[in-house]
N, C-alpha and C positions, 0 to 999 in steps of 0.2 A: 504493499499501499504506500503511495506517494505520502512523504511526511507532510506535504502541504495540503492534503485533501482534506477539507472541512467545509461545513456551512460558512457563509458569511456573519459578522454581527448582526448586518441588517435582518438577517432570516433568523435570528434568535428569538427566544420569547424574551419580552421586556427586561423582566426581572434578571435576565441571563446577561444582558449587555454590560460591559464593565461600568460605563458611566452611568446608567440608569441603575444597576445594581448598588452602585457605592450611596447615590441619592436615597435607595429604597432600604438598605441594609448597613450602610456605615462602612468605612474604610476598611476595618478588619476581616469584613466579610470576603474581599477581593482576594484572589491568589497572586502571588508574585507576576504571573504572565498576564494576569488581567490587568494589574498595576500597571505594568510597562507596555501594555496594548492602549491604554489610557493615553500614554506618554507620545505614541508613534502616531495614535490617530488613525490610522488606516493600515489595510494588508496590501494583498496585489489581487490582481482580478481572479486568482483562483484560491488564494488564502486568506483567513481574517486575520486580523490584526492580534487576536489572541493565539491562535496557532503559529503565526510568525515568531510572536513571545516565547512560545513554546520551545519552539526550535531553537532559538537563541538561547534560551535557557540550557537546552538539553546538551548544548556544546560545551557548555562550562560545567556539567553535571549538576545543573541546578543550584550552584554555589554563587551567593551574590558575590561575595568576595572575589571570586575570579571574574566576573563580568565586570566589576568596577575597574578591574586591571586592563579592560579591552580599550584598544585606543579608537578613533573615529574610522580608520582605515580597515583594523579588525571588524568593526561592525558591519561597514558598509561591503563586507564580502557575502553578507545575507541578501538574497532576492528580497527586494521590497524596501531595503534599508538605505536611505540615502543621505547625504552629508546633515541635513537639517534634522531627522530622524535620529541619527547617530550622536547628534550633539546635544539633543535633547535628553537622551539614555544616558549620556556621558555628566551632562549637567546637573542630573537627579543624582546620581551615586556620588558626586562630590558633595552634592546639599546634604546628603546622608553621614557621609563621612565628617562634614562639619560639624553636624549637630551632634554626633557623637563625642567629639572632641571639646565640645562647649556645654555639655550636660552641667544642670547646674548644680552646685555645691550646696549642701544643706545650709539654711538660714541660720544665723545666730540666734540662741535662746537669749534672753534677757534673765538673769539671775540677780542682780544688783547694781547700783548705782555705778559701779566702775566698769559693767560691760557697755552701759549706756557711753560712759566717757570715751573708752576704746574705741567703740562704734563709730564716735562722729569726730576721730581725730581727722580722717582724711578730708572731710568736708569743713572743719573749722579752726584746726591748728595754722596758727600764723596769719588769720584774717585780719585785717584791719578795719571793717566795717563790720556791723552787726547783723548776724543772719538768725533768723527763725526757723526751726527744722521742727517737723512732725515725724514721730516713729510709728509706724503702724504695727501691730501685733494681732496675731491669732490667739485662738484658746487656749495655746500652750505657751503662749509668752515668746513666740518663735518670730521674728520680724519679719513683716510681709514687705515693707517698704519704707525708705526713708523719702522724705517730701519735703522740700523747701517751701515754706510758707509766705515768708515776706525777707525782705533785705532793706536795710536802711544806712545809716551814716555810722559817724563814730560814737555816738550818743544814745542811738536805739533806733527801733523798728516798730513800725504799727503793725498790729495783728487784729484781725478780724475772726471774731468767735464762728460767725457764720461760716467763714472759708474754712477754718480749721475742721469743724464737724462734718460739713458738706465732703471734703477729700476722705475722712475717717469713714463715713458712711457709702461712699461710693464704692471704695474699696473692700467694705464689708470687714472692717476691722472690729476686733472684739474688746480692745483697750488701745490707749494711746499714750504716749511719753513725749512730753514738751522738751524743746532743746534750744537755747538760745546761747550765744557767746558774747561776753564783754571784752572786746578788744583792748581795754585799758589794764587788764590782768587782775580787775578787784572780783574777787567771786561772790561778792556780798550781794543778796537780791536788794533793788530798788522797792520802794513803797509801790511802783508803779508794777514791778515783777510780782510784788504779792497781791494785788489787785486781780491783775491779769489771770494768776493762777486761779485764785480762788472763785472767780467768774468763771473759768473755763470748768473747772471741778464741778460747779453747780448744774453746769449746762449738760456736762457729761453724766452727771447722776441722773438728769431728768432724762435723757435719751438711752439710758442703761449702757454707756460706753465710756467706762472708767478711765479718769486720768492716773496713771500709776505713780509718775513722776515729772518732776519738771527741774531739769539739770541745766545749770548756769556754770557755762563752758570757758576756760580760760587756758592757755599755753600752759599755765603752772599748775594747773589743779582745777577742781570745780565744787559747785554747791548743790546738794541735793536737797530738794524740799522734801522727799521721803523720809531720806535718813534724819533730816533734821526734825521730824514729827510734826510739818507744816502742813501737811494735806488733810 
């Protein structure tokens, strides 16, 4: 039997066509050949894209690592694979490789104020103007995101409670931590810092979105409202 003998995709039941199958059943329902068929789009007059993909896979013993090693010229040896289709396959394999190389590392867990200080060093150490950041946490106190809320001059920055909690709610945070720096190096909270902290704590309590700490960052150290018992 000719390896290319098969019915065409257009003749298959709708749920068996690769694109439609992905829409109906999700990407995990597709075989490797069906995924490659989506990349190449079409086969030849005598073979479907799926069976052309199976033929390519059989040449590498169905090993995707070996497929990733193939060049454009290697792929063009298969009848029905031109330069554009070969490039599409190689580009997809390269994206897969890069994704594996950039698998996200586990987000840090906040267990104490010093964890907060260390987390914010890359953003705030050595800065000469004031920045206000929001740290979003999930239910396990694992960091979801560090978000800049506002920046100002050397003497202060304006913080809008509506903006703070809009960000937290949009990201479905379970709790938040406030951080801002004092470029002067003085870690003592101002009266304005204390008023802002209490206002945000109050709003967070109403929204069931607790403020766990407010850390004032300086290059030489920090002040934690939680450590101070001021929350």
